[in-house]
Predicted model as a PDB file, atoms N, CA, C, CB and O in Angstrom, pLDDT in the B-factor column:
MODEL        1                                                                  
ATOM      1  N   UNK A   1     -25.065 -64.977  76.554  1.00 42.00           N  
ATOM      2  CA  UNK A   1     -24.693 -64.672  77.798  1.00 42.00           C  
ATOM      3  C   UNK A   1     -25.711 -63.634  78.455  1.00 42.00           C  
ATOM      4  CB  UNK A   1     -23.296 -64.179  77.743  1.00 42.00           C  
ATOM      5  O   UNK A   1     -26.873 -63.921  78.170  1.00 42.00           O  
ATOM      6  N   UNK A   2     -25.565 -62.364  79.359  1.00 49.00           N  
ATOM      7  CA  UNK A   2     -26.316 -61.505  79.727  1.00 49.00           C  
ATOM      8  C   UNK A   2     -25.284 -60.835  80.039  1.00 49.00           C  
ATOM      9  CB  UNK A   2     -27.314 -61.736  80.577  1.00 49.00           C  
ATOM     10  O   UNK A   2     -25.720 -59.784  80.508  1.00 49.00           O  
ATOM     11  N   UNK A   3     -24.000 -60.814  80.062  1.00 51.00           N  
ATOM     12  CA  UNK A   3     -22.851 -59.890  80.060  1.00 51.00           C  
ATOM     13  C   UNK A   3     -21.936 -60.078  79.378  1.00 51.00           C  
ATOM     14  CB  UNK A   3     -22.327 -59.720  81.046  1.00 51.00           C  
ATOM     15  O   UNK A   3     -21.672 -61.278  79.309  1.00 51.00           O  
ATOM     16  N   UNK A   4     -21.214 -59.376  78.747  1.00 54.00           N  
ATOM     17  CA  UNK A   4     -19.862 -58.969  78.198  1.00 54.00           C  
ATOM     18  C   UNK A   4     -18.496 -59.739  79.152  1.00 54.00           C  
ATOM     19  CB  UNK A   4     -19.812 -57.132  78.302  1.00 54.00           C  
ATOM     20  O   UNK A   4     -18.003 -59.147  80.113  1.00 54.00           O  
ATOM     21  N   UNK A   5     -18.112 -60.839  78.795  1.00 57.00           N  
ATOM     22  CA  UNK A   5     -16.886 -61.400  79.667  1.00 57.00           C  
ATOM     23  C   UNK A   5     -16.317 -62.207  78.605  1.00 57.00           C  
ATOM     24  CB  UNK A   5     -17.254 -62.331  81.127  1.00 57.00           C  
ATOM     25  O   UNK A   5     -16.739 -62.700  77.559  1.00 57.00           O  
ATOM     26  N   UNK A   6     -14.750 -62.157  79.495  1.00 73.00           N  
ATOM     27  CA  UNK A   6     -13.388 -63.052  78.283  1.00 73.00           C  
ATOM     28  C   UNK A   6     -13.807 -64.857  78.252  1.00 73.00           C  
ATOM     29  CB  UNK A   6     -11.130 -62.904  79.263  1.00 73.00           C  
ATOM     30  O   UNK A   6     -13.397 -65.709  77.463  1.00 73.00           O  
ATOM     31  N   UNK A   7     -14.939 -65.036  79.640  1.00 81.00           N  
ATOM     32  CA  UNK A   7     -15.309 -66.499  79.857  1.00 81.00           C  
ATOM     33  C   UNK A   7     -16.713 -66.728  79.785  1.00 81.00           C  
ATOM     34  CB  UNK A   7     -14.849 -67.012  81.166  1.00 81.00           C  
ATOM     35  O   UNK A   7     -17.606 -66.245  80.482  1.00 81.00           O  
ATOM     36  N   UNK A   8     -16.801 -67.873  78.446  1.00 88.00           N  
ATOM     37  CA  UNK A   8     -18.590 -67.925  79.058  1.00 88.00           C  
ATOM     38  C   UNK A   8     -19.076 -68.571  80.142  1.00 88.00           C  
ATOM     39  CB  UNK A   8     -19.540 -68.563  78.162  1.00 88.00           C  
ATOM     40  O   UNK A   8     -18.446 -69.398  80.800  1.00 88.00           O  
ATOM     41  N   UNK A   9     -20.430 -68.131  80.388  1.00 92.00           N  
ATOM     42  CA  UNK A   9     -20.895 -68.322  81.590  1.00 92.00           C  
ATOM     43  C   UNK A   9     -20.667 -69.989  82.173  1.00 92.00           C  
ATOM     44  CB  UNK A   9     -22.386 -67.846  81.482  1.00 92.00           C  
ATOM     45  O   UNK A   9     -20.894 -70.970  81.464  1.00 92.00           O  
ATOM     46  N   UNK A  10     -20.238 -70.050  83.422  1.00 95.00           N  
ATOM     47  CA  UNK A  10     -20.472 -71.163  84.273  1.00 95.00           C  
ATOM     48  C   UNK A  10     -18.674 -71.736  83.519  1.00 95.00           C  
ATOM     49  CB  UNK A  10     -22.350 -72.275  83.920  1.00 95.00           C  
ATOM     50  O   UNK A  10     -18.266 -72.830  83.908  1.00 95.00           O  
ATOM     51  N   UNK A  11     -17.989 -71.115  82.745  1.00 93.00           N  
ATOM     52  CA  UNK A  11     -16.761 -71.705  82.129  1.00 93.00           C  
ATOM     53  C   UNK A  11     -15.810 -72.329  83.425  1.00 93.00           C  
ATOM     54  CB  UNK A  11     -15.908 -70.435  81.198  1.00 93.00           C  
ATOM     55  O   UNK A  11     -15.297 -73.448  83.407  1.00 93.00           O  
ATOM     56  N   UNK A  12     -15.689 -71.252  84.651  1.00 95.00           N  
ATOM     57  CA  UNK A  12     -14.423 -71.868  85.739  1.00 95.00           C  
ATOM     58  C   UNK A  12     -14.832 -72.811  85.899  1.00 95.00           C  
ATOM     59  CB  UNK A  12     -14.023 -71.330  87.114  1.00 95.00           C  
ATOM     60  O   UNK A  12     -14.375 -73.924  85.636  1.00 95.00           O  
ATOM     61  N   UNK A  13     -15.980 -72.437  86.466  1.00 97.00           N  
ATOM     62  CA  UNK A  13     -16.778 -73.978  87.201  1.00 97.00           C  
ATOM     63  C   UNK A  13     -16.700 -75.700  86.702  1.00 97.00           C  
ATOM     64  CB  UNK A  13     -18.459 -73.724  87.017  1.00 97.00           C  
ATOM     65  O   UNK A  13     -16.657 -76.717  87.393  1.00 97.00           O  
ATOM     66  N   UNK A  14     -16.704 -75.508  85.184  1.00 96.00           N  
ATOM     67  CA  UNK A  14     -16.575 -76.577  84.374  1.00 96.00           C  
ATOM     68  C   UNK A  14     -15.104 -76.901  84.052  1.00 96.00           C  
ATOM     69  CB  UNK A  14     -17.344 -76.339  83.196  1.00 96.00           C  
ATOM     70  O   UNK A  14     -14.768 -78.083  83.988  1.00 96.00           O  
ATOM     71  N   UNK A  15     -14.391 -76.117  83.889  1.00 95.00           N  
ATOM     72  CA  UNK A  15     -12.755 -76.513  84.178  1.00 95.00           C  
ATOM     73  C   UNK A  15     -11.982 -76.769  85.215  1.00 95.00           C  
ATOM     74  CB  UNK A  15     -12.048 -75.741  83.848  1.00 95.00           C  
ATOM     75  O   UNK A  15     -10.888 -77.327  85.297  1.00 95.00           O  
ATOM     76  N   UNK A  16     -12.696 -76.284  86.011  1.00 97.00           N  
ATOM     77  CA  UNK A  16     -12.308 -76.940  87.141  1.00 97.00           C  
ATOM     78  C   UNK A  16     -12.592 -78.521  87.468  1.00 97.00           C  
ATOM     79  CB  UNK A  16     -12.850 -76.196  88.073  1.00 97.00           C  
ATOM     80  O   UNK A  16     -11.812 -79.458  87.636  1.00 97.00           O  
ATOM     81  N   UNK A  17     -13.923 -78.445  87.490  1.00 97.00           N  
ATOM     82  CA  UNK A  17     -14.247 -79.820  87.465  1.00 97.00           C  
ATOM     83  C   UNK A  17     -13.582 -81.145  86.099  1.00 97.00           C  
ATOM     84  CB  UNK A  17     -15.866 -79.619  87.406  1.00 97.00           C  
ATOM     85  O   UNK A  17     -13.286 -82.283  86.465  1.00 97.00           O  
ATOM     86  N   UNK A  18     -13.491 -80.840  85.052  1.00 96.00           N  
ATOM     87  CA  UNK A  18     -12.799 -81.563  84.137  1.00 96.00           C  
ATOM     88  C   UNK A  18     -11.318 -81.343  84.615  1.00 96.00           C  
ATOM     89  CB  UNK A  18     -13.123 -81.110  82.647  1.00 96.00           C  
ATOM     90  O   UNK A  18     -10.552 -82.193  84.162  1.00 96.00           O  
ATOM     91  N   UNK A  19     -10.887 -80.639  85.218  1.00 97.00           N  
ATOM     92  CA  UNK A  19      -9.542 -80.398  85.769  1.00 97.00           C  
ATOM     93  C   UNK A  19      -9.315 -81.549  87.560  1.00 97.00           C  
ATOM     94  CB  UNK A  19      -9.522 -78.307  86.047  1.00 97.00           C  
ATOM     95  O   UNK A  19      -8.240 -81.610  88.158  1.00 97.00           O  
ATOM     96  N   UNK A  20     -10.080 -81.984  87.833  1.00 98.00           N  
ATOM     97  CA  UNK A  20     -10.143 -82.556  88.915  1.00 98.00           C  
ATOM     98  C   UNK A  20     -10.361 -83.999  88.281  1.00 98.00           C  
ATOM     99  CB  UNK A  20     -11.181 -81.940  89.892  1.00 98.00           C  
ATOM    100  O   UNK A  20      -9.603 -84.951  88.466  1.00 98.00           O  
ATOM    101  N   UNK A  21     -11.190 -84.011  87.722  1.00 97.00           N  
ATOM    102  CA  UNK A  21     -11.428 -85.778  87.690  1.00 97.00           C  
ATOM    103  C   UNK A  21      -9.884 -86.631  86.459  1.00 97.00           C  
ATOM    104  CB  UNK A  21     -13.650 -86.120  86.629  1.00 97.00           C  
ATOM    105  O   UNK A  21      -9.871 -87.810  86.106  1.00 97.00           O  
ATOM    106  N   UNK A  22      -9.039 -85.790  86.167  1.00 97.00           N  
ATOM    107  CA  UNK A  22      -7.671 -86.018  85.686  1.00 97.00           C  
ATOM    108  C   UNK A  22      -6.999 -85.909  86.626  1.00 97.00           C  
ATOM    109  CB  UNK A  22      -7.162 -85.269  84.727  1.00 97.00           C  
ATOM    110  O   UNK A  22      -5.907 -86.350  86.269  1.00 97.00           O  
ATOM    111  N   UNK A  23      -6.929 -85.581  87.688  1.00 97.00           N  
ATOM    112  CA  UNK A  23      -6.143 -85.223  88.499  1.00 97.00           C  
ATOM    113  C   UNK A  23      -5.927 -87.334  89.144  1.00 97.00           C  
ATOM    114  CB  UNK A  23      -6.945 -83.685  89.622  1.00 97.00           C  
ATOM    115  O   UNK A  23      -6.775 -88.209  88.973  1.00 97.00           O  
ATOM    116  N   UNK A  24      -4.467 -87.512  89.871  1.00 97.00           N  
ATOM    117  CA  UNK A  24      -4.414 -88.622  90.683  1.00 97.00           C  
ATOM    118  C   UNK A  24      -3.264 -88.251  91.332  1.00 97.00           C  
ATOM    119  CB  UNK A  24      -4.411 -89.977  90.038  1.00 97.00           C  
ATOM    120  O   UNK A  24      -2.230 -87.612  91.138  1.00 97.00           O  
ATOM    121  N   UNK A  25      -4.028 -89.111  92.470  1.00 97.00           N  
ATOM    122  CA  UNK A  25      -4.952 -90.227  93.090  1.00 97.00           C  
ATOM    123  C   UNK A  25      -6.395 -88.867  92.732  1.00 97.00           C  
ATOM    124  CB  UNK A  25      -4.437 -90.882  95.307  1.00 97.00           C  
ATOM    125  O   UNK A  25      -6.436 -87.649  92.905  1.00 97.00           O  
ATOM    126  N   UNK A  26      -7.336 -89.825  92.212  1.00 97.00           N  
ATOM    127  CA  UNK A  26      -8.881 -88.894  91.911  1.00 97.00           C  
ATOM    128  C   UNK A  26      -9.247 -88.669  93.573  1.00 97.00           C  
ATOM    129  CB  UNK A  26     -10.502 -90.049  90.846  1.00 97.00           C  
ATOM    130  O   UNK A  26      -9.078 -89.609  94.349  1.00 97.00           O  
ATOM    131  N   UNK A  27      -9.578 -87.819  93.881  1.00 98.00           N  
ATOM    132  CA  UNK A  27     -10.231 -86.939  94.593  1.00 98.00           C  
ATOM    133  C   UNK A  27     -11.858 -87.135  94.550  1.00 98.00           C  
ATOM    134  CB  UNK A  27      -9.783 -85.642  94.112  1.00 98.00           C  
ATOM    135  O   UNK A  27     -12.363 -86.066  94.208  1.00 98.00           O  
ATOM    136  N   UNK A  28     -12.727 -88.026  94.756  1.00 98.00           N  
ATOM    137  CA  UNK A  28     -13.929 -87.972  94.624  1.00 98.00           C  
ATOM    138  C   UNK A  28     -14.627 -86.793  95.325  1.00 98.00           C  
ATOM    139  CB  UNK A  28     -14.347 -89.123  94.974  1.00 98.00           C  
ATOM    140  O   UNK A  28     -15.409 -86.095  94.681  1.00 98.00           O  
ATOM    141  N   UNK A  29     -14.344 -86.521  96.758  1.00 98.00           N  
ATOM    142  CA  UNK A  29     -15.168 -85.510  97.436  1.00 98.00           C  
ATOM    143  C   UNK A  29     -15.050 -84.189  96.903  1.00 98.00           C  
ATOM    144  CB  UNK A  29     -14.862 -85.441  98.814  1.00 98.00           C  
ATOM    145  O   UNK A  29     -15.873 -83.274  96.903  1.00 98.00           O  
ATOM    146  N   UNK A  30     -13.642 -84.254  96.351  1.00 98.00           N  
ATOM    147  CA  UNK A  30     -13.518 -82.755  95.754  1.00 98.00           C  
ATOM    148  C   UNK A  30     -14.456 -82.656  94.382  1.00 98.00           C  
ATOM    149  CB  UNK A  30     -11.777 -82.382  95.330  1.00 98.00           C  
ATOM    150  O   UNK A  30     -15.343 -81.841  94.125  1.00 98.00           O  
ATOM    151  N   UNK A  31     -14.092 -83.462  93.808  1.00 98.00           N  
ATOM    152  CA  UNK A  31     -14.629 -83.544  92.289  1.00 98.00           C  
ATOM    153  C   UNK A  31     -16.357 -83.347  92.497  1.00 98.00           C  
ATOM    154  CB  UNK A  31     -14.163 -85.292  91.457  1.00 98.00           C  
ATOM    155  O   UNK A  31     -17.083 -82.552  91.899  1.00 98.00           O  
ATOM    156  N   UNK A  32     -16.731 -84.341  93.540  1.00 98.00           N  
ATOM    157  CA  UNK A  32     -18.500 -84.054  93.723  1.00 98.00           C  
ATOM    158  C   UNK A  32     -18.544 -82.529  94.751  1.00 98.00           C  
ATOM    159  CB  UNK A  32     -19.491 -85.772  94.837  1.00 98.00           C  
ATOM    160  O   UNK A  32     -19.613 -82.520  95.361  1.00 98.00           O  
ATOM    161  N   UNK A  33     -18.088 -81.870  94.928  1.00 98.00           N  
ATOM    162  CA  UNK A  33     -18.008 -80.373  95.327  1.00 98.00           C  
ATOM    163  C   UNK A  33     -17.954 -79.639  94.479  1.00 98.00           C  
ATOM    164  CB  UNK A  33     -17.079 -79.972  96.025  1.00 98.00           C  
ATOM    165  O   UNK A  33     -18.723 -78.682  94.376  1.00 98.00           O  
ATOM    166  N   UNK A  34     -16.961 -79.933  93.604  1.00 98.00           N  
ATOM    167  CA  UNK A  34     -17.118 -79.190  92.116  1.00 98.00           C  
ATOM    168  C   UNK A  34     -17.615 -79.034  91.181  1.00 98.00           C  
ATOM    169  CB  UNK A  34     -16.670 -79.199  91.575  1.00 98.00           C  
ATOM    170  O   UNK A  34     -17.578 -78.096  90.385  1.00 98.00           O  
ATOM    171  N   UNK A  35     -18.608 -80.791  91.200  1.00 98.00           N  
ATOM    172  CA  UNK A  35     -19.833 -80.808  90.629  1.00 98.00           C  
ATOM    173  C   UNK A  35     -20.810 -79.980  91.098  1.00 98.00           C  
ATOM    174  CB  UNK A  35     -20.272 -81.926  90.652  1.00 98.00           C  
ATOM    175  O   UNK A  35     -21.559 -79.395  90.316  1.00 98.00           O  
ATOM    176  N   UNK A  36     -20.898 -79.849  92.400  1.00 98.00           N  
ATOM    177  CA  UNK A  36     -22.354 -78.833  92.940  1.00 98.00           C  
ATOM    178  C   UNK A  36     -22.164 -77.850  92.652  1.00 98.00           C  
ATOM    179  CB  UNK A  36     -22.803 -78.604  94.349  1.00 98.00           C  
ATOM    180  O   UNK A  36     -23.082 -77.127  92.264  1.00 98.00           O  
ATOM    181  N   UNK A  37     -20.969 -77.456  92.722  1.00 98.00           N  
ATOM    182  CA  UNK A  37     -20.760 -76.028  92.303  1.00 98.00           C  
ATOM    183  C   UNK A  37     -21.076 -75.399  90.931  1.00 98.00           C  
ATOM    184  CB  UNK A  37     -19.482 -75.800  92.469  1.00 98.00           C  
ATOM    185  O   UNK A  37     -21.292 -74.198  90.767  1.00 98.00           O  
ATOM    186  N   UNK A  38     -21.081 -76.498  89.794  1.00 97.00           N  
ATOM    187  CA  UNK A  38     -20.910 -76.189  88.688  1.00 97.00           C  
ATOM    188  C   UNK A  38     -22.509 -76.708  88.435  1.00 97.00           C  
ATOM    189  CB  UNK A  38     -19.568 -76.790  87.961  1.00 97.00           C  
ATOM    190  O   UNK A  38     -23.212 -76.073  87.649  1.00 97.00           O  
ATOM    191  N   UNK A  39     -22.924 -77.632  88.988  1.00 97.00           N  
ATOM    192  CA  UNK A  39     -24.647 -77.656  88.855  1.00 97.00           C  
ATOM    193  C   UNK A  39     -25.422 -76.103  89.582  1.00 97.00           C  
ATOM    194  CB  UNK A  39     -25.317 -79.299  89.957  1.00 97.00           C  
ATOM    195  O   UNK A  39     -26.296 -75.689  88.820  1.00 97.00           O  
ATOM    196  N   UNK A  40     -25.310 -75.496  90.461  1.00 98.00           N  
ATOM    197  CA  UNK A  40     -25.740 -74.666  90.842  1.00 98.00           C  
ATOM    198  C   UNK A  40     -25.759 -73.412  90.323  1.00 98.00           C  
ATOM    199  CB  UNK A  40     -25.444 -74.739  91.644  1.00 98.00           C  
ATOM    200  O   UNK A  40     -26.667 -72.581  90.358  1.00 98.00           O  
ATOM    201  N   UNK A  41     -24.101 -73.313  89.579  1.00 97.00           N  
ATOM    202  CA  UNK A  41     -23.978 -71.917  88.682  1.00 97.00           C  
ATOM    203  C   UNK A  41     -24.946 -72.088  86.900  1.00 97.00           C  
ATOM    204  CB  UNK A  41     -21.845 -71.665  88.360  1.00 97.00           C  
ATOM    205  O   UNK A  41     -25.164 -71.192  86.084  1.00 97.00           O  
ATOM    206  N   UNK A  42     -25.257 -73.299  86.842  1.00 97.00           N  
ATOM    207  CA  UNK A  42     -26.254 -74.044  85.922  1.00 97.00           C  
ATOM    208  C   UNK A  42     -27.286 -73.269  86.114  1.00 97.00           C  
ATOM    209  CB  UNK A  42     -26.595 -75.552  86.194  1.00 97.00           C  
ATOM    210  O   UNK A  42     -27.650 -72.394  85.329  1.00 97.00           O  
ATOM    211  N   UNK A  43     -27.890 -73.593  87.331  1.00 96.00           N  
ATOM    212  CA  UNK A  43     -29.347 -73.018  87.600  1.00 96.00           C  
ATOM    213  C   UNK A  43     -29.568 -72.248  87.957  1.00 96.00           C  
ATOM    214  CB  UNK A  43     -30.054 -73.376  88.139  1.00 96.00           C  
ATOM    215  O   UNK A  43     -30.726 -71.900  88.189  1.00 96.00           O  
ATOM    216  N   UNK A  44     -27.950 -71.204  88.312  1.00 97.00           N  
ATOM    217  CA  UNK A  44     -28.432 -69.980  88.783  1.00 97.00           C  
ATOM    218  C   UNK A  44     -28.218 -68.885  87.329  1.00 97.00           C  
ATOM    219  CB  UNK A  44     -27.484 -69.527  90.297  1.00 97.00           C  
ATOM    220  O   UNK A  44     -28.579 -67.710  87.399  1.00 97.00           O  
ATOM    221  N   UNK A  45     -27.733 -69.333  86.345  1.00 95.00           N  
ATOM    222  CA  UNK A  45     -27.270 -68.708  85.081  1.00 95.00           C  
ATOM    223  C   UNK A  45     -28.563 -69.185  83.818  1.00 95.00           C  
ATOM    224  CB  UNK A  45     -25.497 -69.387  84.704  1.00 95.00           C  
ATOM    225  O   UNK A  45     -28.749 -68.700  82.702  1.00 95.00           O  
ATOM    226  N   UNK A  46     -29.294 -70.293  84.520  1.00 95.00           N  
ATOM    227  CA  UNK A  46     -30.072 -70.967  83.267  1.00 95.00           C  
ATOM    228  C   UNK A  46     -29.363 -71.464  82.061  1.00 95.00           C  
ATOM    229  CB  UNK A  46     -31.006 -70.016  82.703  1.00 95.00           C  
ATOM    230  O   UNK A  46     -30.004 -71.254  81.031  1.00 95.00           O  
ATOM    231  N   UNK A  47     -28.163 -72.096  81.885  1.00 92.00           N  
ATOM    232  CA  UNK A  47     -27.575 -73.034  81.015  1.00 92.00           C  
ATOM    233  C   UNK A  47     -28.691 -73.813  80.339  1.00 92.00           C  
ATOM    234  CB  UNK A  47     -26.612 -73.942  81.763  1.00 92.00           C  
ATOM    235  O   UNK A  47     -29.630 -74.223  81.022  1.00 92.00           O  
ATOM    236  N   UNK A  48     -28.638 -74.028  79.090  1.00 92.00           N  
ATOM    237  CA  UNK A  48     -29.148 -74.954  78.760  1.00 92.00           C  
ATOM    238  C   UNK A  48     -28.316 -76.082  78.257  1.00 92.00           C  
ATOM    239  CB  UNK A  48     -29.942 -74.561  78.060  1.00 92.00           C  
ATOM    240  O   UNK A  48     -28.528 -77.247  78.594  1.00 92.00           O  
ATOM    241  N   UNK A  49     -27.553 -75.790  77.605  1.00 90.00           N  
ATOM    242  CA  UNK A  49     -26.515 -76.784  76.852  1.00 90.00           C  
ATOM    243  C   UNK A  49     -24.939 -75.905  77.036  1.00 90.00           C  
ATOM    244  CB  UNK A  49     -27.056 -77.021  74.879  1.00 90.00           C  
ATOM    245  O   UNK A  49     -24.753 -74.757  77.440  1.00 90.00           O  
ATOM    246  N   UNK A  50     -24.116 -76.761  76.651  1.00 87.00           N  
ATOM    247  CA  UNK A  50     -22.824 -76.471  76.609  1.00 87.00           C  
ATOM    248  C   UNK A  50     -22.548 -76.952  75.385  1.00 87.00           C  
ATOM    249  CB  UNK A  50     -22.020 -76.961  77.656  1.00 87.00           C  
ATOM    250  O   UNK A  50     -23.229 -77.809  74.821  1.00 87.00           O  
ATOM    251  N   UNK A  51     -21.159 -76.223  74.750  1.00 86.00           N  
ATOM    252  CA  UNK A  51     -20.765 -77.100  73.963  1.00 86.00           C  
ATOM    253  C   UNK A  51     -19.166 -76.199  73.455  1.00 86.00           C  
ATOM    254  CB  UNK A  51     -22.079 -77.468  72.767  1.00 86.00           C  
ATOM    255  O   UNK A  51     -18.801 -75.028  73.562  1.00 86.00           O  
ATOM    256  N   UNK A  52     -18.678 -77.167  73.014  1.00 81.00           N  
ATOM    257  CA  UNK A  52     -17.161 -76.713  72.374  1.00 81.00           C  
ATOM    258  C   UNK A  52     -17.519 -75.804  71.226  1.00 81.00           C  
ATOM    259  CB  UNK A  52     -16.141 -78.095  71.734  1.00 81.00           C  
ATOM    260  O   UNK A  52     -18.577 -75.622  70.624  1.00 81.00           O  
ATOM    261  N   UNK A  53     -15.603 -74.990  71.038  1.00 78.00           N  
ATOM    262  CA  UNK A  53     -15.807 -74.049  70.139  1.00 78.00           C  
ATOM    263  C   UNK A  53     -16.063 -75.166  68.929  1.00 78.00           C  
ATOM    264  CB  UNK A  53     -14.534 -72.900  70.011  1.00 78.00           C  
ATOM    265  O   UNK A  53     -17.133 -74.996  68.344  1.00 78.00           O  
ATOM    266  N   UNK A  54     -15.393 -76.089  68.542  1.00 73.00           N  
ATOM    267  CA  UNK A  54     -15.626 -76.533  67.279  1.00 73.00           C  
ATOM    268  C   UNK A  54     -16.787 -77.296  67.189  1.00 73.00           C  
ATOM    269  CB  UNK A  54     -14.593 -77.216  66.807  1.00 73.00           C  
ATOM    270  O   UNK A  54     -17.037 -78.068  66.263  1.00 73.00           O  
ATOM    271  N   UNK A  55     -17.560 -77.058  68.239  1.00 59.00           N  
ATOM    272  CA  UNK A  55     -19.146 -77.678  67.665  1.00 59.00           C  
ATOM    273  C   UNK A  55     -20.287 -76.702  66.983  1.00 59.00           C  
ATOM    274  CB  UNK A  55     -20.003 -78.308  69.022  1.00 59.00           C  
ATOM    275  O   UNK A  55     -20.057 -75.579  66.535  1.00 59.00           O  
ATOM    276  N   UNK A  56     -21.642 -77.409  67.000  1.00 54.00           N  
ATOM    277  CA  UNK A  56     -22.517 -76.760  66.430  1.00 54.00           C  
ATOM    278  C   UNK A  56     -21.952 -76.246  65.446  1.00 54.00           C  
ATOM    279  CB  UNK A  56     -23.119 -75.980  67.115  1.00 54.00           C  
ATOM    280  O   UNK A  56     -21.413 -75.148  65.585  1.00 54.00           O  
ATOM    281  N   UNK A  57     -21.937 -76.856  64.313  1.00 55.00           N  
ATOM    282  CA  UNK A  57     -21.438 -76.491  62.920  1.00 55.00           C  
ATOM    283  C   UNK A  57     -20.509 -75.500  62.698  1.00 55.00           C  
ATOM    284  CB  UNK A  57     -22.415 -76.129  62.159  1.00 55.00           C  
ATOM    285  O   UNK A  57     -20.433 -74.758  61.718  1.00 55.00           O  
ATOM    286  N   UNK A  58     -19.633 -75.547  63.918  1.00 49.00           N  
ATOM    287  CA  UNK A  58     -18.589 -74.797  63.870  1.00 49.00           C  
ATOM    288  C   UNK A  58     -18.932 -73.144  63.944  1.00 49.00           C  
ATOM    289  CB  UNK A  58     -17.890 -75.229  62.648  1.00 49.00           C  
ATOM    290  O   UNK A  58     -18.260 -72.286  63.370  1.00 49.00           O  
ATOM    291  N   UNK A  59     -19.856 -72.943  64.590  1.00 48.00           N  
ATOM    292  CA  UNK A  59     -20.472 -71.519  64.776  1.00 48.00           C  
ATOM    293  C   UNK A  59     -19.246 -71.019  65.404  1.00 48.00           C  
ATOM    294  CB  UNK A  59     -21.951 -71.339  65.738  1.00 48.00           C  
ATOM    295  O   UNK A  59     -18.536 -71.585  66.236  1.00 48.00           O  
ATOM    296  N   UNK A  60     -19.068 -69.426  64.664  1.00 44.00           N  
ATOM    297  CA  UNK A  60     -18.193 -68.576  65.099  1.00 44.00           C  
ATOM    298  C   UNK A  60     -18.549 -67.679  65.910  1.00 44.00           C  
ATOM    299  CB  UNK A  60     -17.678 -68.073  64.274  1.00 44.00           C  
ATOM    300  O   UNK A  60     -17.834 -66.679  65.842  1.00 44.00           O  
ATOM    301  N   UNK A  61     -19.381 -67.629  66.667  1.00 46.00           N  
ATOM    302  CA  UNK A  61     -20.093 -66.590  67.638  1.00 46.00           C  
ATOM    303  C   UNK A  61     -19.266 -66.774  68.882  1.00 46.00           C  
ATOM    304  CB  UNK A  61     -21.801 -66.885  67.942  1.00 46.00           C  
ATOM    305  O   UNK A  61     -18.480 -67.719  68.802  1.00 46.00           O  
ATOM    306  N   UNK A  62     -19.252 -66.158  69.913  1.00 44.00           N  
ATOM    307  CA  UNK A  62     -18.437 -66.314  71.369  1.00 44.00           C  
ATOM    308  C   UNK A  62     -18.912 -67.496  72.173  1.00 44.00           C  
ATOM    309  CB  UNK A  62     -18.647 -64.979  72.367  1.00 44.00           C  
ATOM    310  O   UNK A  62     -18.320 -68.261  72.935  1.00 44.00           O  
ATOM    311  N   UNK A  63     -20.089 -67.415  71.793  1.00 50.00           N  
ATOM    312  CA  UNK A  63     -21.132 -67.892  72.968  1.00 50.00           C  
ATOM    313  C   UNK A  63     -21.006 -69.550  72.928  1.00 50.00           C  
ATOM    314  CB  UNK A  63     -22.939 -67.328  72.615  1.00 50.00           C  
ATOM    315  O   UNK A  63     -21.429 -70.176  71.957  1.00 50.00           O  
ATOM    316  N   UNK A  64     -20.531 -70.051  73.801  1.00 54.00           N  
ATOM    317  CA  UNK A  64     -20.272 -71.665  73.956  1.00 54.00           C  
ATOM    318  C   UNK A  64     -21.127 -72.403  74.948  1.00 54.00           C  
ATOM    319  CB  UNK A  64     -18.797 -71.956  74.424  1.00 54.00           C  
ATOM    320  O   UNK A  64     -20.862 -73.558  75.283  1.00 54.00           O  
ATOM    321  N   UNK A  65     -22.564 -71.462  75.599  1.00 61.00           N  
ATOM    322  CA  UNK A  65     -23.403 -71.603  76.385  1.00 61.00           C  
ATOM    323  C   UNK A  65     -24.635 -71.229  75.741  1.00 61.00           C  
ATOM    324  CB  UNK A  65     -23.096 -71.005  77.463  1.00 61.00           C  
ATOM    325  O   UNK A  65     -24.788 -70.188  75.101  1.00 61.00           O  
ATOM    326  N   UNK A  66     -25.748 -72.356  75.985  1.00 58.00           N  
ATOM    327  CA  UNK A  66     -27.074 -71.813  75.607  1.00 58.00           C  
ATOM    328  C   UNK A  66     -27.800 -71.567  76.887  1.00 58.00           C  
ATOM    329  CB  UNK A  66     -27.894 -72.785  74.661  1.00 58.00           C  
ATOM    330  O   UNK A  66     -27.729 -72.305  77.869  1.00 58.00           O  
ATOM    331  N   UNK A  67     -28.567 -70.377  76.791  1.00 62.00           N  
ATOM    332  CA  UNK A  67     -29.146 -70.413  77.817  1.00 62.00           C  
ATOM    333  C   UNK A  67     -30.528 -70.330  77.590  1.00 62.00           C  
ATOM    334  CB  UNK A  67     -28.684 -69.575  78.580  1.00 62.00           C  
ATOM    335  O   UNK A  67     -30.942 -70.058  76.463  1.00 62.00           O  
ATOM    336  N   UNK A  68     -31.519 -70.595  78.814  1.00 67.00           N  
ATOM    337  CA  UNK A  68     -33.106 -71.025  78.407  1.00 67.00           C  
ATOM    338  C   UNK A  68     -33.367 -69.470  78.506  1.00 67.00           C  
ATOM    339  CB  UNK A  68     -34.210 -72.263  79.626  1.00 67.00           C  
ATOM    340  O   UNK A  68     -32.521 -68.649  78.861  1.00 67.00           O  
ATOM    341  N   UNK A  69     -34.508 -69.225  78.183  1.00 65.00           N  
ATOM    342  CA  UNK A  69     -35.114 -67.947  77.520  1.00 65.00           C  
ATOM    343  C   UNK A  69     -36.486 -68.114  78.881  1.00 65.00           C  
ATOM    344  CB  UNK A  69     -35.667 -68.142  75.328  1.00 65.00           C  
ATOM    345  O   UNK A  69     -37.408 -67.301  78.930  1.00 65.00           O  
TER     346      UNK A  69                                                      
ENDMDL                                                                          
END                                                                             
């Protein structure tokens, strides 16, 4: 991460997309807009990989996103 923050890079966009796909009725147009928003964030922030807290060999650092150099 480039700057210290409470959330990983693009976390809000990812969370909004995940919550969108769980809603009933499913609003495909809304979810597609959120997907594009997440994609734009990923490209802007140069995110290479997302991971969950318990992945990556139980890594204990706060970064849950890998950024391209």
